[in-house]
C-alpha positions as CSV (number, residue, x, y, z in Angstrom):
1,M,18.6,-30.7,-52.2
2,S,17.2,-32.2,-48.8
3,S,17.9,-30.8,-45.6
4,L,19.1,-32.4,-42.2
5,A,17.5,-29.7,-40.4
6,G,15.9,-30.9,-36.9
7,H,17.7,-34.2,-36.8
8,R,20.2,-35.4,-34.2
9,I,23.4,-36.5,-35.5
10,L,26.7,-37.4,-34.1
11,V,29.8,-37.3,-36.5
12,V,32.9,-39.2,-35.3
13,G,36.2,-38.2,-36.9
14,A,34.9,-34.7,-37.5
15,S,38.3,-32.9,-37.5
16,S,39.1,-33.0,-41.3
17,G,37.9,-34.5,-44.6
18,V,34.6,-36.0,-45.4
19,G,33.8,-36.0,-41.6
20,R,34.4,-32.2,-41.1
21,A,32.6,-31.1,-44.4
22,F,29.6,-33.4,-43.5
23,A,29.6,-32.0,-39.9
24,E,29.4,-28.4,-41.2
25,R,26.9,-29.0,-43.7
26,A,24.7,-30.6,-40.9
27,I,25.3,-27.5,-38.6
28,R,24.5,-25.0,-41.5
29,D,21.1,-27.2,-42.1
30,G,19.9,-26.7,-38.8
31,A,20.5,-30.3,-37.3
32,H,21.4,-30.6,-33.9
33,V,25.1,-32.1,-34.2
34,A,27.5,-33.4,-31.7
35,I,31.1,-33.5,-33.2
36,A,33.7,-35.7,-31.9
37,A,37.6,-35.9,-32.8
38,R,41.1,-36.0,-30.9
39,R,42.0,-32.3,-31.7
40,Q,39.7,-30.0,-29.6
41,E,41.2,-26.9,-31.6
42,R,39.7,-28.6,-34.9
43,L,36.2,-28.9,-33.0
44,E,36.2,-25.4,-31.7
45,E,37.1,-24.2,-35.5
46,I,34.2,-26.2,-37.0
47,I,31.7,-24.8,-34.3
48,A,33.0,-21.2,-34.9
49,D,33.1,-21.5,-38.7
50,A,29.7,-23.4,-39.2
51,G,28.0,-21.4,-36.2
52,G,26.9,-24.2,-34.0
53,G,27.4,-27.9,-33.0
54,I,28.8,-29.5,-29.7
55,G,32.3,-30.6,-29.5
56,I,33.4,-33.7,-27.8
57,T,37.1,-34.4,-27.3
58,A,37.9,-38.0,-27.7
59,D,40.1,-40.9,-29.2
60,V,38.5,-44.0,-30.2
61,R,41.4,-45.7,-29.5
62,T,41.1,-45.2,-26.0
63,D,39.7,-47.4,-23.5
64,G,36.2,-45.9,-22.4
65,D,36.3,-42.9,-25.1
66,P,34.0,-44.4,-27.5
67,E,31.2,-44.9,-24.7
68,R,31.8,-41.6,-23.1
69,L,31.6,-39.9,-26.4
70,V,28.3,-41.2,-27.5
71,T,26.9,-41.0,-24.1
72,A,27.6,-37.2,-23.9
73,A,26.1,-36.9,-27.4
74,V,22.9,-38.5,-26.3
75,A,22.6,-36.5,-23.2
76,E,22.9,-33.2,-25.3
77,L,20.9,-34.2,-28.3
78,G,18.3,-36.4,-26.4
79,G,18.8,-39.1,-28.8
80,L,20.4,-40.0,-32.2
81,D,18.7,-40.3,-35.7
82,L,22.0,-40.3,-37.5
83,L,25.4,-41.6,-36.8
84,F,28.3,-40.9,-39.2
85,Y,31.5,-42.4,-38.5
86,A,34.4,-41.2,-40.6
87,A,37.4,-41.7,-38.4
88,G,40.0,-43.9,-40.2
89,V,43.9,-44.2,-40.3
90,A,46.2,-45.8,-42.9
91,P,49.6,-46.9,-42.3
92,L,51.5,-47.1,-45.5
93,R,53.7,-50.2,-45.3
94,H,54.3,-53.0,-47.1
95,L,53.2,-56.1,-45.5
96,V,56.3,-57.7,-44.7
97,D,57.3,-54.5,-43.1
98,T,54.1,-54.0,-41.2
99,E,54.7,-54.5,-37.7
100,A,52.5,-55.2,-34.7
101,D,51.8,-51.5,-33.6
102,D,51.0,-50.7,-37.4
103,W,48.0,-53.3,-37.2
104,R,47.0,-52.2,-33.8
105,Y,46.9,-48.7,-35.0
106,A,44.8,-49.3,-38.0
107,L,42.4,-52.1,-36.2
108,E,41.8,-50.1,-33.0
109,T,40.7,-46.9,-35.1
110,N,39.0,-48.5,-38.1
111,V,37.6,-51.6,-36.5
112,I,37.2,-51.8,-32.9
113,G,36.4,-47.9,-32.6
114,V,33.5,-48.5,-34.9
115,Q,32.2,-51.5,-32.8
116,R,32.6,-49.7,-29.5
117,V,30.6,-46.6,-30.9
118,L,28.1,-48.7,-32.5
119,A,27.4,-50.9,-29.5
120,T,26.7,-47.8,-27.4
121,A,24.8,-45.9,-29.8
122,V,22.5,-48.6,-31.6
123,P,20.4,-49.4,-28.3
124,V,19.4,-45.7,-27.9
125,M,19.0,-44.8,-31.7
126,S,15.6,-44.2,-32.8
127,H,13.6,-46.7,-35.0
128,G,14.5,-46.3,-38.6
129,S,17.7,-44.2,-37.7
130,V,20.7,-44.6,-39.6
131,A,24.4,-45.6,-38.9
132,A,26.5,-44.8,-41.6
133,V,30.3,-45.9,-41.6
134,L,32.9,-44.7,-44.2
135,S,34.8,-47.9,-45.6
136,S,36.7,-47.9,-48.7
137,E,37.2,-49.0,-52.4
138,T,40.1,-50.7,-51.4
139,V,38.0,-53.6,-50.1
140,G,38.5,-56.1,-52.6
141,R,40.5,-54.1,-54.6
142,P,44.0,-54.2,-52.7
143,R,46.7,-51.7,-52.9
144,P,50.2,-52.6,-52.2
145,A,51.4,-50.9,-48.8
146,L,48.0,-50.2,-47.8
147,G,47.2,-54.0,-46.9
148,A,46.6,-53.3,-43.3
149,Y,44.3,-50.7,-44.2
150,G,42.3,-52.4,-46.8
151,A,42.0,-55.4,-44.1
152,S,40.6,-53.1,-41.6
153,K,38.1,-51.7,-43.8
154,A,37.0,-55.3,-45.0
155,A,36.3,-56.2,-41.3
156,V,34.1,-53.0,-41.0
157,T,32.3,-53.9,-44.2
158,E,31.6,-57.5,-43.1
159,S,30.7,-56.3,-39.3
160,L,27.9,-53.9,-40.6
161,R,26.3,-57.1,-42.3
162,A,26.2,-58.6,-38.9
163,W,24.8,-55.6,-37.3
164,R,21.9,-55.3,-39.8
165,L,20.9,-59.0,-38.9
166,E,21.1,-58.1,-34.9
167,H,19.5,-54.7,-35.0
168,P,17.1,-54.3,-38.0
169,E,15.5,-51.6,-36.4
170,V,18.6,-49.3,-37.4
171,R,19.6,-49.1,-41.1
172,F,23.6,-49.6,-41.4
173,S,25.0,-47.8,-44.3
174,C,28.6,-48.9,-45.8
175,V,30.2,-46.3,-47.7
176,A,33.0,-47.3,-50.1
177,L,34.7,-44.4,-50.5
178,G,37.2,-43.7,-53.4
179,A,40.1,-40.9,-53.3
180,T,39.0,-37.6,-52.2
181,Q,40.5,-34.1,-52.0
182,P,41.6,-31.9,-50.1
183,T,42.2,-34.8,-46.9
184,E,44.5,-35.4,-44.5
185,F,44.3,-39.2,-45.5
186,G,47.9,-39.5,-46.8
187,D,49.7,-36.5,-44.7
188,A,51.8,-39.1,-42.9
189,F,52.7,-41.5,-45.6
190,A,56.5,-41.6,-46.0
191,G,57.7,-40.4,-49.2
192,D,60.1,-43.4,-49.8
193,V,57.3,-45.5,-49.8
194,L,54.5,-43.6,-51.6
195,T,56.4,-42.8,-54.6
196,P,57.3,-46.1,-55.7
197,V,53.9,-47.5,-55.1
198,L,52.1,-44.8,-56.6
199,D,53.6,-46.1,-59.8
200,V,52.4,-49.7,-58.9
201,W,48.9,-48.3,-58.3
202,F,48.9,-46.5,-61.6
203,K,50.1,-49.7,-63.6
204,H,47.3,-51.9,-62.2
205,G,44.6,-49.2,-62.6
206,L,44.1,-48.7,-59.1
207,M,43.8,-44.9,-59.3
208,Q,41.5,-42.7,-61.1
209,Q,42.5,-39.9,-63.5
210,S,41.0,-37.2,-60.8
211,Y,39.9,-37.2,-57.4
212,M,36.4,-36.4,-56.1
213,E,35.9,-33.2,-54.0
214,T,35.5,-33.8,-50.4
215,A,33.0,-31.1,-50.0
216,E,30.8,-32.7,-53.1
217,V,31.0,-36.0,-51.4
218,A,29.9,-34.8,-48.1
219,H,27.0,-32.9,-49.6
220,L,26.0,-35.8,-51.7
221,L,25.9,-38.0,-48.4
222,A,24.2,-35.1,-46.6
223,D,21.4,-35.1,-49.1
224,L,21.2,-38.9,-49.2
225,Y,20.7,-39.4,-45.7
226,A,18.3,-36.3,-45.2
227,S,16.2,-38.2,-47.8
228,A,16.7,-41.6,-46.1
229,L,15.6,-40.2,-42.7
230,A,12.1,-39.2,-44.4
231,Y,11.8,-42.9,-45.6
232,P,12.5,-45.1,-42.6
233,G,11.1,-48.3,-44.6
234,V,13.9,-48.0,-47.2
235,G,17.4,-49.6,-46.9
236,I,20.7,-47.8,-47.7
237,E,23.1,-50.7,-47.2
238,D,25.8,-50.5,-49.4
239,I,27.2,-47.4,-51.3
240,T,30.2,-46.9,-53.4
241,L,31.5,-43.2,-54.3
242,R,34.3,-43.0,-56.7
243,S,35.4,-40.6,-59.4
244,P,33.9,-41.3,-62.5
245,T,37.1,-40.9,-64.6
246,L,39.0,-43.8,-66.1
247,P,41.6,-45.3,-64.3
248,A,45.0,-43.3,-64.7
249,S,48.0,-45.1,-66.5
250,G,50.7,-43.1,-65.5
251,W,51.8,-39.8,-63.9
252,D,51.2,-37.5,-67.0
253,E,47.2,-38.3,-66.7
254,M,47.3,-37.1,-63.2
255,V,48.5,-33.5,-64.2
């Protein structure tokens, strides 16, 4: 197992899911870690549980916050070797019911927030450093009622290709992530929409028989990026993490 010890790391979207598990692993490894999220109490929990870290309360949808959080992190850490962007939201709406505010919510968090964080971070990142952004396996494999989410993640994936061309001194890593548990990803999903679309997802083979463990995904990525930082001449551009189980065909296979 590789270690992130000594590296300067900023985790955006650290309050839950893979972002939180990754932040806790990095802190316990002995990395110098700044963690950013909207909920200050969650940042305080992580710092207490993991035994370190610097908390920065910020909302990437708020004008000026992406720039402020990166500037604060760099001031505390003295630079950046790894940026890990895990913030993301997913309105569960069929496209015909997806309103302008739903689109703004997804795009401002999943696309514009990423771009503003990168625009401030990349110029001060060390040569051979890594900017890792969580995307989704739904890119190219859309799910009913997640059209806005999938479109936003497709925009992220494409934008990272442009970032690579404009800033080859930084390695941009796009992680297409499948379903993980535990997570807060679907906490706000309305049951009257979720129940029928789950059946459609199953019928079309869009769900695996089991989910990946959130902590295992975070540890795998931590090992990967720890190794990558030791080999700055090796690119780690596109990664897909998905449960190795076969697609589920119905509710009975999820029990």
